[in-house]
N, C-alpha and C positions, 0 to 999 in steps of 0.2 A: 464892336466886340473885339477886343484885342488879347484877352487872356483865356487860355484853355486850362482846364483841370482834367488831367488824363489819369485814368485808373486801368492798368493792364490786368487782364484776367489771368494771372499766373496761377498754375496749380500749386497746391501746398508743397512746401520744401523746395520750390524752384525759384526762390527769390534771387539766386545768383545771376539770373538773366537781367535783372533791373539795370545794372550799369550799361549793358549793351543797348537796351531800349532807350535809356537816357541819351546815349550817343546818337541814336536815330533822331531824337527830338532836336539835338544840337545841330543837326544838318539844316534845320530851318532857322534857328536863332540861338545865340549863345546864352540867352537869359532863360535858364532852366533851373528850377528849384526842385530837388528831389524830395519826395514825400514817402519815405520808406513805410511799409515794405513793398508797395506795388504801384505808387503813383508819382505824379509830378505836376507842377505848375509851369506853364509856358507863356512867356510874354512875346506876342507876335507883332508888337509895334516895330515898324521897319520891315519885317518880313512880309506883311501884307502889300506894302508898296513894292518891295523887291520882286516878289513872285507874281504880283498882279492878281492876287486872289484874296478873298476875305477869310476871316478866321474859320468859318464853318467849312469852306472849301478846303482849306489847308488841313482841317481836322480829318476830312475824308481821305486825303492823301496819306496822312500819318497812319490812319487805321489800315489802309491797304498795305503800306510798307511794313507795318508791324506784323501783319499776317503773312506777307510774302517772305520776309527775311528771317522772322523769328517764330512764326507759327503761333503767334499770340494775338488774340483779339483784345479790344479795349472799349471802354465807355468814356465818353468825353462830354464835359460841360463847358460852355463858353459864356463869357460875360465881360462887361466893361472893367471889372476888377477881380482880384483873386477871390474875395469872399463870395461875390455873386457867381463866379464860375464854379466854386465848390457847391453852392446851393443847387445850381443847375445840374451838377453831376448826379444828384439824387434822383432826378427825373429822366436821366439819359439811359439808353439801353444800347446793346451792340448794334451797330449799323445806323443808329440815329443819334445825332448830336443835339443835345438840348441847349438852346441859346437864350440868354436873357436879353431882351431889347435894351437899347441904349437910352431911350427917352425916359425921363424921370417918372412920368405918369404910368408908363408901361412897366417900369421896374416895380413901382409900388403895387400895381395890380398883380404882377407875377408873385410877389412875396406875400400878399395879403392873406391867402388861405394856407400858407405853409405852417406847419407846427413849429413851436419855439425851438425844439431840438434840432431843427434843420440848420440853424445858424452854427457855423464852426466855432468851437470853443465854449458853447453853452452845454454844461454838464447836467447830470441827472438832478443834482440838488437845486440848481437854479431853475430848471424846468419844473420841478415839483413845486417850488415856492410860487412861481408865476401861475401855474395851473390852479393852485389852491385859491387864488384870487380871480379866477376866470380869465386870465390872460394866456390863453392856450394857443393863439395864432399870432403870427408876426403883424398882421393888420391891427389886431387889438393892442399889441405892445406899442406899435407906432402911434396909435391914437391916444394912448394913455399919457397923462401929464408926466413930464420928466421927473418932477419932484416925487411923484408916487413910486416910480420905478426905483429911484435912488433910496427911498425909505425901505423898499422891499429887499433889494439886492446890494445896496451900497452905492456910494457916490460915483466912483469910477466905473464900476461894472454897469450901473444903471445908465450912465451917459453913453457908454459904448454900445450897449444893447439897444438903446433908443435910436442911435444913429444907424446901426446895422439894419434894424427892422424897418427903418425909413428908406433904406436903399443907399445910404452913404457908405461908400467903400473906400477907406483910406489905406488899405493894404497895398503892398507891392511885392513883386516877385524878386526874391533874393537868390542869385545863382549860388549853388553849392554843389557838393559831390556826395555820393553815398559813403557814409563813414564805414570804416572796417567794422564788421558786425557778424554775429551768428544769430540764427533764428531757429525756433522750434515751434511748429504749429500743431494744434490738436483739433482736427475736425470731428464733429459728432456725426454718428450715422443718421440722426434725425435732429431736428431743432430741439435743443435741450433746455428744460425749465429748471431742473434740479440743481440748486446751489452746491450740493455735495459733489455732484459729478463735475461741476465747473471747477471746484477746488482740486479735485483729483486730477483733472486735466492740467491745471496749472502746476501741480506737484510733479506730474510726469514731465512737463516741458522744462521746468526748472532743474530737475534732476538731469535731464539730457544736456541742457546748456552747461551745467556745472561740469559734467563728465567731459564734454567736448573742449571746454576751456582748459581744464587741467591737462588733457591730452596734448594740447597745443602749447602748454606752459604760458597761458595768457590769463589776464584778469580783465574784468569789465568795470567801467565807471558808471554806466547808466543802463537801466533796464526799462524796456518799453513793452507795454501790454496793449494788444489790439484785440478787441472783441467784435466779431462779425455777427450780425443778427439775421433773422429770417427774412426781413424785408430788404436785404442786401446792403443796408447801411452798416456803419461801423463806428466804434469809438476807440480812440488811441490815447493812452496816458503814459507819461514817462516819469521816472524817478531817478535822481542822482543818488547813488549809494553813499553811505557814510564813509566807506573806504573801498578802493578797488578790490574786487574779490572774485574768486571762482568757487567759493564755498556754496554748495547746493542749498544748505539750510538758510544762508543769508539771502540767496536769490529767491527762495520760496517765500520767506517772510516779506520781501519787497513785493513779490507778485500778489500775495494775499492782501497786502495793504492797499495796492492799487485797485484790486478787484472789489474790496469792501467799499472803497471810496466811490466806485461807480454807482452803488445803490441799485443794482439791476432788478432785485426783487423777482418779479415773474417774467422777466425778459426771455424771449425765445432765442437762445444763442446757437449759432451755426458752427462757430469755431472760435478757439482762443489761441493766440499766438504770443510768444515772448521773444524779444530781440535783445541780445546783449550788445551794447554799443560802447564805443570809446575803448577799444581793446589795447592793452599795453602788455609788454613782457612781464611775466610774474616776478622775475628777479628784480625788476625796477620798482615794484610796488611795496609800500610800507604796510606793516601789519601791526595793529594795536593789540598789545598783550592784554588779555582779560583775566588771567589767572583763574579761569573758570574750568575746573576739571571736566565738566560735561562737554564744553565746547572743544577742548583739546581731544577728548575721547571721540567726539563726532568726526573731527578731522582725521584722526588716525584710522577710524573705520572707513572713511572715504578712500583713503590711500589703499587699503586692503581691497575694497570693493572695486576700485579702478583696475587693480591688477587682475582680479578675478574676471572682470568684463573683458579685459584685453586678451585673456587666455581662452575663456569659454563663451564669449559673446555678450551682447548688450543686455540680454535678459537673464544672465546668470545671477545678478544681484539687483534687487529693486525694493523700494519701500513696500512694507506689508500692505499698506492701503491700496496699492496698485496690483497686487498679486492676482486678484479675481474681480477687478473692477470693470473690466472690459475696455479700459482706456488704452488707446494705441500706444505702442512703445517702439522706439526705433530698432531696426534689426542690426544696426551697428552704431557704436558710440562715436 
């Protein structure tokens, strides 16, 4: 086991601590891949020999240092490859590292009873298609003929799915850094089933991000949605915007599009978070003229609303859908 998947248990709106936590991981190895908003992949090849400890023992040291230096606990999965480490993370809990054995037979046994959605990159649509044909566990997917999977989900996706379900992990850890970004998270007071409340939470988060971007004279090129569920699992989707923007309406449309693509239906959602990534100065961004009077009017209203919030507080102006919705709203823009 040479790869760790680490998820730090950061409180909402405390994601600014992630770069420091990544620095802690880099004390062990330079091969660290950030997984915003709260995770990382760590390749310990070489570190195991250098420190004279295996990956599980190093995971315990990482957990203690994160608590001692940052006051943040974490959950850790370990495996021979990045994909297997991510799957192991689902079964990990604070204080206990879940490790996938290295022997092929043991890997197949570990994966066999896992749901299809446990594989990274397998979305709701693919899961739904496979379950309709009775392929609801990784063991069944691995045992299915490759040609059958390719007919159901496509040639490339079917081949990758068959390999991953069989324990073949071709991924690698690619060192990177946390991109400049802004995040807004909306936790629910209880696990929320109502899609209307989900959408109001996204509207609130997009409005906050837009106001913060405009206050900084920044625009974003990418928007990322993270949905956290009652079972502590999560789904993350990203979308590159048609043009860099800080326009709240454009951010809201992108957020709704990603949410609709998840096909959550009756999923119990614990929180929804939006992250604006790839920030650039607004003065350097191009703006496609639309000659749409409604769009121009919305942008002028935004300017007025921003001035009102700067003078009277973040709650001075908000969309009518949020006025009595119970969705949290930041105390400062």
